[in-house]
C-alpha positions as CSV (number, residue, x, y, z in Angstrom):
1,M,101.0,138.8,82.1
2,P,99.5,135.4,81.6
3,D,95.8,134.7,82.2
4,A,94.8,133.9,85.8
5,Y,94.1,130.4,86.7
6,N,90.4,129.2,87.0
7,L,89.4,128.4,90.5
8,Y,87.3,125.4,91.5
9,F,86.3,124.0,94.9
10,Y,85.8,120.4,95.8
11,R,82.4,120.0,97.5
12,D,84.2,119.0,100.7
13,A,86.3,122.2,100.6
14,E,83.1,124.2,100.4
15,K,81.7,122.4,103.4
16,D,85.0,123.0,105.3
17,L,84.7,126.7,104.6
18,S,81.2,127.0,105.9
19,G,82.4,125.8,109.3
20,I,85.1,128.4,109.7
21,P,84.5,131.7,111.6
22,A,83.7,134.6,109.3
23,K,86.8,136.7,110.1
24,D,89.0,133.7,109.2
25,T,87.0,132.9,106.1
26,R,87.6,136.4,104.7
27,R,91.4,136.0,105.1
28,I,91.3,132.5,103.7
29,M,89.3,133.6,100.6
30,D,91.7,136.5,100.0
31,R,94.6,134.1,100.1
32,I,92.8,131.7,97.7
33,K,92.0,134.6,95.3
34,N,95.6,135.6,95.2
35,L,96.5,132.0,94.1
36,R,94.8,132.7,90.8
37,N,97.6,134.9,89.7
38,D,100.4,133.1,91.6
39,P,99.6,129.5,92.3
40,R,103.0,128.8,93.9
41,P,103.5,131.8,96.3
42,R,106.3,132.2,98.7
43,G,105.4,129.9,101.7
44,C,103.5,127.3,99.8
45,E,104.8,123.8,100.2
46,K,104.5,120.8,97.9
47,L,103.1,117.8,99.7
48,S,105.3,114.8,99.1
49,A,102.7,112.0,99.1
50,L,100.3,113.7,96.7
51,E,100.4,116.1,93.8
52,R,99.1,118.8,96.1
53,Y,100.3,122.0,97.7
54,R,99.7,123.4,101.1
55,L,99.3,127.1,102.0
56,R,99.1,128.4,105.6
57,Q,96.7,131.1,106.7
58,G,97.0,131.4,110.5
59,V,96.0,128.1,112.0
60,W,94.2,127.1,108.9
61,R,95.7,125.1,106.0
62,I,94.6,125.3,102.4
63,L,95.3,122.2,100.4
64,Y,95.1,122.5,96.6
65,E,96.0,121.0,93.3
66,I,97.5,122.9,90.3
67,D,96.8,121.9,86.7
68,D,99.2,124.1,84.7
69,D,98.1,122.8,81.3
70,E,94.4,123.7,81.9
71,R,95.3,126.7,84.1
72,E,93.1,125.4,86.9
73,L,93.4,125.4,90.7
74,N,91.3,122.9,92.6
75,I,90.9,123.7,96.3
76,V,90.8,120.3,97.9
77,K,90.5,121.0,101.6
78,I,90.5,123.8,104.1
79,A,91.1,122.6,107.7
80,H,92.6,123.5,111.0
81,R,96.3,122.6,111.2
82,K,95.5,119.7,113.5
83,E,93.1,118.1,111.0
84,A,94.5,119.1,107.7
85,Y,96.6,116.1,106.9
86,R,94.3,113.3,108.1
87,R,92.5,111.3,105.5
């Protein structure tokens, strides 16, 4: 089995996470940790406008970038579905 991807958070994603209720935060973090071994799980969707992916966790959306060469995952944004795609 190949090595797990290294996980990094954009500063804004860390701020996003701090504003989410604790019970949801646990589920989101479990989902993010699972990305380390499978960065393109069933249900993830590539966003057409950017080189980013989206993963759903309830009403929350996790937006992230994958660098296969460096084996890195960058968590870009964690937001409620109403806010996730606004710039």
